[in-house]
N, C-alpha and C positions, 0 to 999 in steps of 0.2 A: 909178497907185496901185491903181485898181480892177482893172486887168488882173493886176497882181501878186497881189492878193488872190484873184482867180478862179483863177489858176494854183496858188496855195497850196492852195485848197480842192480842186482837181483831184487834187493829190498826196495830200492827206488821204483823198480818196475812193478812190483806187487802193489805198492801204494798207488802207483799211477793207474793200474787196472781197477783197483777197488774204487778209486775216485770216479771211474767212469760209470759206475752203477749198473743199472739194467739196460741202459741205452747202448746196445751193441753197435749201432750205426756209428757212434763216435769212435769205436775201436777201428772199424774199417776206414773211417775218414782219416784217423791218425796214421794208419798203415799206408794208406794211399798217398798222404801228404809226404811221408818220409821215404817212399819208394819210387818217386817220380824220377825220370831220367836226369833232369837238371840238378836235383839235389844229390843224386848218387855220383854224378860226374864231378861236382864241385868238391865233395868231401866224402869219398867212397869209404875210406877206412873208418872215419868217425861214425858214419851212419850205420855201417855193419856192426860196429862194436856196440852201439846202443840198441839196434834192432833185434839182434839175436836173443838177448835175455828177455825182452818184452814178449817176443813170439813164443818162447819156451813156456813162460808163465801162462800166457793166454791158451796155449794148447792143453796144458795140464788142467786148467779150470774148465774148459769146454769138455774134455774127456770125462772129468768127474761128474759134471752135470748130466751128461747124456747117460752115463752108467747108472746114476741115481734114478733118473726117469724111467729107464728100461726095467730096473728092478721093482719099482713101485707100480708100474702099469697093470700087471696081472691082478694084484690085490684091489686096485681101483676099479678095474673092470668087474671083478667079482662083487664088489660092494654095490656097484650100480645095478647089477642084475638082481641082487637080493632086494634092493630098495624097490625095483620095479615089481617084483613078486608081491612084496608086502603092500604096495600101493594098490595093486589089482585086487587083493583080498579086501582091503579097506573100502575100495570102491563098491565091491559087491555087497558088503555089509551095509554101507550107507544107502545103497539103492533099495535093499530089502526094507530098511527102516522107513525110507521115504514112501515106498509103495504101501506099507502096512498102515502108516499114519495118515496118508492122504485121503480126502473124501472120495467116496465112490461116485462116479458120474451117473446122471440120470439115465435109466434105461439099460444099465449094465448089471451083470450078475454079481451078487455080493460074495459068492463063494470063491475061495482061492483056486484059480484055474491055471495059474502059471507057476513055474518052478521057483521063480524069484521071490514070490510072496511068502513061501513057506521054507525058504532055503535055510533060514536061521531063526526058528521060533523062539529060542531062548533069548536071543538078543532083542527081539521084538517085545517079549514079555518084560524083560528088564527095563526097556525104554518106557513102556507103559507104566510099570511100577514106579519108576522115577517120576514120571509126570504126576501120577496120583499122589505120591509122597509130597511133591512140591505144592500141589493144590491143597492138600491137607494142612501143610505148614502155613501156607498163606491164609487159609480159612481160620486156623487157630489164632494167627496174629490179628486178623481183622475182627474176630470175635472178642479177643481181649481188648482191642482198641474200641470196639463198640461199647463194651461194658464200661470201660474207663471214661470215655467221652460222654456217654449218656448220664453217668453218675455225676460228672462235673457240671453238665448243663443243668441237671436237676438241683444240684447244690447252689449254683448261681441263681436260679429262679427262686428257690426257697429263701436264700439270704436277701435277695432284693425285695421279695414280698414282705419279709419281716421288717426291713428298713423302710418300706413304703416308697421306695424309689430305686431305680437302677443307676448304678455308678457309671459315669462315662468311661472310666478306665476298664470296665468289664466288657465293653462292646467289642473290642478287637478279639478278646478271648472267646466270646460267644461266636464270632464269625469263624474262628479257627475250629472250635469244637463242632459246630454245625456242619462245616465243610467235611470234617472227618467222619461225622455220622452219616452223611449222604453217601460218601464213598464206601463205607463199610456196609451200608444197607444195600447198595447196588451189587457189591461183590458177594454178599451172603444171601442174595435173593434165591438161588437154587438150593440153599442148604435148609435143613430142618429148623423150624422155629421162625420162619419168615413172617407169618401172620402176626406173631407176638411182637416181633421187632417193628413191623409196620405200625401196629397199634401204639407201641411206645413212642415211635417217632411222631405220629399224629398228635398224641397227647403233649409231647414236649413242644411241638410247633405251636399248638394253641396257647400253651403257657407262655412261651417266649413272645408271641405276637401280642398277647394281652399285657405283657410286661413292658415291651418297648414302644407300643403304639402311643401311649400318653406322652412319653418323652419325645417322640417324633413330632406329634402335633404341637407340643410346646416349642420345639425348635423352629418349626415352620411358621409359627405365629409371631416370630420376632419382627417388630416393625422396621428395624434398621438393617434388615438383611439376615440371611441365615449363615451359619458356620458351615462352609463347604465340606470340611473334613468330617465333621460329625454327621452331616446328612449323608455323606458318602458311606460312612459306616452303617447307617440305617439301611441304605440301599443294598449293601452287601449282605446284611442280615436277612432282609426280606427276599433277596435272591436265593439264599440258602433255604428259606422256608418255602420256596416255590411260588411266591406271591409278589413278583416284582411290580405289579400294577398298583399295589397299595400305596407305595411312596409317591408314584406319579399322580394318583388320584388325590391323595391328601395334599400334595404340593399345589395342584391346580385349584383345589377348593379353599385352601387356607391363605395363599399369598395375595389374592385380589381384595382382601378385606379393606385396605385403605381406599381403593378406588370405589368400593361400594359405599363407604362412609361419605366420600366426596359426593357421590350421586345423591344420597339422601339429603345432604345439606343443600344441594342445588334444587332439589324438589321443594324444599321448604323456603327457599329464597325467592327473590323477585323473578317474575316472568318477563319475557320468554327466557328459556334456558340458554346459557352461553355454551353452545355445543362445541365451538372452536377451542375454547380453553379446556373443556373436558377431554377432547381428543388429544390435545397437547400433553395433558397429564398422563393419559393412558399410553401414549407413545413413549414417553420417558420411562414409565413403569415397565413396559414390555421390553425396552432396550436393556434396562438394568437386570431384569429377571432372565433375559436371554443369556447374559454372561454367566449367571449363576447356574442355569440349567445346563449349559455347555460343560461347565466344570464338574457338575455332580453326576449327570447322566451320560456324558460322553457324546461324541458327534453323531453317532448312529441313532440314538434314542431321543436326542435333544429336539428335533423338529416336531415329533409327535407330542412330546410333553409341552412344548410351546403352543401348539395348536389347542391342546386341551386347556391350557392356561388362558389363551385368548377367548375361547368360548365361555369358560367359567367367569371371565372378567366382564364381558359385555352382555351375556344373556340375562343375568339378574337386573341389569339396568333397563328398566321398562321404557325404553325410548319410543316404542311404538305407541304408547299411550299419549305421547305429546306430538306425534306426527300428524298434521292435518294439512289442508290445502294451502293455508297461508304460510306455513313453514316448510312445505315440501320442497320447493325449489332451492332455497338457500341451504337447508339442512342436507339435501341430497348432494349438493356441490361440496360441502364440507366432508361428507362421508366418502365421496369420490377421491378427494385429496388424501384423506386418511388411509383409504385402501391402497392408493397408489404408493404412499410411503411404505406401508407394510410389505407390499409386493416387491418394491425396490430393495428393501433391506433384508427381507427374509424369504422371498419367493424362490431364490435359487441357492439356498444354503446347503441343500443336499440333493445330489443327482438321483438318489434312489427313490425319493418321494416328491420330486419336483412336479410330477404330473398331478398330484393331489393337493399340493401346498396352496397353489393359487386358487383353485375352486373352493377350498375350505376357508381361506381368508375372506373371499368375496361372500360366501354364504353367511358367515358370522357377521360381517360388517353391515350387510344390506338386509339382514333378517328382519329388522324393525319395520321396513317399508313394505314387506310383502302383504300384510293384512290390508293396507290401504290400496295397494295395486290390485289385489283380487276383487275388492269391492269398489273400485274406482268409479265405474259407471254409475252405480247407485249413489255413491257419495257426491259425485259431481252433479247429478240430477237433483238430489235432495237438498244439498247445502248451497249450491251456486245458482243453477239455472231455474229451478222451481220457485225459489223465493222471488227472483226478478220477474218471472212470468206472472206470479200471483199478484204482484204489485201493479202490473200495467194492463193486464187483460181486462177489458170492460165487462161488467156483470149485468148491466141493464142497457136497454136500447132507448136512447133519448135523442135529443137534437144534436148532441155532441158525440154521438156514437162513432161516426166516421172519423172524426179527429182523434178520438181516443184509440180507435183501431189502428190508425196510421202511426201514432206515437208508439203503440205497443209493438207493431211490426218493426219499426226502426230500432227500438231498444232490444228486441229479440235478436235481430240479426247482428247488432253491434256486440251483444254478449256472446253470440255464437262465434263470431269472428275472433273475439278476444280469447275464447277458450280453445279455438282451433290453433291460434298462434301459440298458445301455451303447449298444446299437444304436440305440435311440430318441434318446438324448441326443447322440450324436456327430454333428456336422455335420447336425443336423436330420433324422436318420434316413438319412444317406447310406450307412451300412454295414448297415442293417436287412436287406436281402435276403441278404447274405452271412451275417449272424448267424442268420437263420432257417434257411438251408441248413445251417449248421454244427450247429445244435441238432437238426435233422431227422436228419442223419447220425449224431449221437451217440445219439439215441433208437433209431434202427435198429440201431446196434451193441449197445445195451443189450438190445433185444429178441432179437437173435441170440445174445447171451450167455445169456439165460434159456432160449431154445429148446434150446441145446446141453446144458442141465442137465435137460431133460425126462426122458430115459431114467433118469438117476441118481435123479431125484425119484420116478419110478414104482417103481423098485426099492426105494427107501427106504420108501415107503408100503405097497407090496404085499408086500414081502419076496420071496415066491415065489407062484406061482399057486395053490399048495395052501392058502395062508392064506385064500383066498376062501371055502373050505368049512369052515374051522376054526371051532369053537364058542367059542374063547377070544378075548376082546376085547383088542385091541392099543391101549391108551389113548395110547401114545406117538405112533402114527401118526395117531390122531384129533386130538390136540392140534397136531401139525404141520400137518395139513390145515386145522384151524380157524384157525390163525395165517396160513396162506396165503390163506384167504378174506378175512381182515381186511386183509392186506397188499395183496392184489389190488384190493380195494375202495378202499383208500387211494390206490393207484397210479392207478386209473381216475379217482378224484375229483380228484387233483392234475393229471392230464393234461387233464381237462375244464376245470378252472379256468384252467389255463395257456393253453389254446387260446382260450377265450372272452375272457380278458384280452388275448391277442395280437390278436384280431380287433377288440376295442374300442379298443385303443391305436393300431391302424393307422389308425383314423379320427380319434380324439380327439387323437392326437399332433400332426398338422398343425394342427388347430384350436387347440390350446394354444399352438403356436408363433406363430400369427397373433394371438392375443389377449394374448401375453406383454407387448408394449410398451404395452398400453392405458393403464395408470396414468400413464405419462410423457408422454402426448400433450398438446400445448399448447392444443388446441382446447377442453379442458374449462375452462380459466381465461381464455380469450380474451374481452376486454371487448367490449361492444357499441359499434358505431360510431355516435357521436351525430349525425354530419352525413350519414349515409347514409339512403337510403330503406328502409323496413321490407321484410324479405324474407318472402315467403309460400310459398316453394318449397324448403324445407329437404329435402335428400336424405340418405339413409343413407350412412354412410362406407364406405370400401373394405373395412375389416376385416369389417363386418357382411355386406356383399354376398358376400364370399369365403366366409364361414362358411355363409351361406344356399345358395350354389352347391353346397357339399359335401353338405349335408343333402338338398337336392332331388335331387342326382344319385344318392344312395344307393338311393332307392326303386326305380327301374327296374332297377338292378343286383341288388338283393335279389330282386325278382320274377323276373328271369331265372334266378337260381340256384335259386329255389324250384321251377322247372320241371324240374330235373335229377333223376336217379335217386337221388342221395345225400341227398335231403331228409330222409328218416326218421332217418338217423344224425345229421344236423345238428340236427334238432328235439330228439332225445334229449340231445344234448350242450348244448343251449341252455335246458334247463329251469330253470336257476338264474341266468339272465343279469340278472335284476332286482337281484341282489346287487351287480353292478357299478355300477348307478346309486346304490344305497345308499352304497357306498364313496365315490363321487365327492362326494355331498352331505355325507357325514361329514367329508371333508377340509375342505369349506367351513365347516361348523359349527365344527370345531376351530379354524380360522384366525380366524373371527369371534367365537368364544366365545359361541355361542348355538345352541340346538337348532333346526336347520332340517331337516325331513323331506324325503325325496326326492320325495314326493307321487306315487309310482308304485304303483298297485294291483297285485294279483296278476296276473301275466301268463301264468299257465299255460293259460288258456282262449283266449289270443290266438294268431293264426297266427304262423308263423315270421317273416314279413316285418314284421308289426305289432310283434312283440316286439322285434326288433332296431332297428326305426325309433324306437320309444319310448326304448330304452336310449341310442341315439346322440344323440337330441334332448335327453334329460335330462342326459346327460353334457356336451354342449355348453353347455347353460344353466348347469350347475354351474361350469364353467370361466369362463364370462362373469361370473357372480355373484361368484366369488372375485376376479376382476380389477377389476371395477367398484367394489366396496366398498373397494378399496385407494386409490381416488382421493381425495386429501385434501379438496378442495373444488371446487365448480362455480360458474362465473359463470352469469348468466341465459342467455346464448347457448349456453354449454356444456350447461346443463340441457336446453334446447330441442333441442339436437343429440342428446343421449342419449335423450330421449323419442322422437325420430324413429327412432333406431336400434332401440329396443325395440318400437315399433309395427311396424316392418318385420319384426323377428324374430317377433312375435306372428302376423302374417299368414302367415309361412312355416310356423310350427308348426301353425296351423289347416289349412293345405294338407296337412300330413303327418298330421293327425288327432291331434295332441298338444296339450294345453292349455299355455299359458304358466305357468311355475312361480309359485306365490304370492309368493315373495320378489321375483322380477322384476316381477310384476304390481304389487306395492306400490311398488317402485322407479319404475315407470312413472308411477304416480299422483303420487309425490313430485316427479319431474322436471317434471310438468305443472303443479305448484303447487297440487295438491289435498292440502293438509295434513290436512284432515278426512277421512282415509282409514279408515273403519270397516269393520265386517264386511259392510255392505250394498254398499259401493263397491269392496272389495278382497277377494280370495280368501284373503289371509293373515289368518285369524281370530284368531290368538293376539296379544292386545294387548301382551304382554310382549315378544314377538319384534319387533313393529312398533316399539315404543319403542326397543328396542336398535338396530335398523337405522337408525332416524331419527337416533340419536346418532352414527352413523358417517358420516352425510351432512351436507354443509354447502353451501348454495346462497346465494351473495351477489350 
């Protein structure tokens, strides 16, 4: 009974050890837990009875495992050594193959000089033979593919020619066969028969193009839009033919047909042409076609295709034939709006060609105006100024000659001022040089017409040379000469005023263009950032630095002109230039409904350079005041920014020797928060004017 119990305990012990698995640490933990002093003292007999069978089984298993490992270790070591020897030999063979097949570096000897390159020539020859065999197999496969696909393409072409049309279902198979032909042609290029294969490919390409081109044109001429999938198949075919530009060119030439028909109907309709509606139709057409182009040609090629479409759409529309001086200004404004829309919608569609997208759009849209711009001086003289001069210049000398001359001079300068105003306003002075040249030509023609009447005038006044000794007074001749003196003075005064105004506007015109958007800037009402650190480095804005650059650049140019021989005539013609400053501030006073003097003293004692510098600076300050007082309200940060701009302008004026105008000085104090701006703190001494200007300003 005792033996049976011991055997049963042995089986339980074996099961227990097996259950432990490979985690030997659990065995030691079990032994440690069962051999502690406390456990042995409490039940010494029971623990010993259970512990001895377990330890016996564990000892046997450990002994068997160690014996097995010791017996297998020599064979394992031998196996590792043999594997290392074989790996070393394989490494040498691979190195030989690599050295034999690698390209020879430039400047080295091609002969085998090392032992590794000829260590195993049989292996190298075998490797080369294998490569040649694979190349031959590949060439045979491609040759068979070439024969098969060329035969299928020729069959498709012949069947389509017989049926007088290409089936749409054959287009995908054509793409597949042509792609395979191009691949085989490229692989078989170094093989014999390459010229014949190239000739066959060229013949097939010509036949395929002649076959599918009419179907492409028919598809592109669909008035309600093209089938994107079908056109995409045509694109794939012509890509395989090596002529991808064919589809792009055909697309650009065929799609604008509805716009061209619209233009022809407008030409035969009532005049003038409704250019605004025409641009609206073109814009809708381009937007619709852009979606099609993006789907057919992809995002990379779409911008170039769209530019070609834009040029093909507008170029046949002979807009330049209808552009003349009467329609120039309104039509140019419509063209600017149209170009702005195109630039906004399509100018940045692709980063790769964004640098050429905008210039290309502007070139196409404004191309109709260039013929007029290039011949603007001649057109302005012949069609505007010359007819007016021809109608008013007297041709005979009679009793009314002086009155006619005065009327002609008045009309001439009125027309010149009107054309100068147009030259300044159109495209920010883009036509100003041509306008000045046309006016100069007209004045020269007026002078020549008067010189031609000199002999007749002398005969009218002197009658005969005997009248010089006659005692009888010819009062008629006296009154004619008196009227001529008055007319000549008027003519010279008008010419002087026109020239000085022209000089002033040539500087103040660009300044006015820079300051025109001033009231609509968002910086004046921008709130202060509550979570940001305070800023102590407020800088003047770009508009102020641009105006300052113009004013500071005037001084050296005026000084350079003052050193020329024509200074005396320029000084004589500039004696009343202060009136220009008065006129500029008078416009500001009228707009603000308050009397604001120009604050320019008599300039007759000043030099030519100082005189014009003060006039230009005062005119710039007048323009600035007129724009600033149109700003409805200022935030605190906006007021601080304007105060910084005015401080910068004040420094520039001090550098030019011109004081800041009292109105701007008061505005500067107001923006700085100095509400108590009295006569001691501000040069604007008129309290009524200060109160009126304060009412125009609102700082919140």
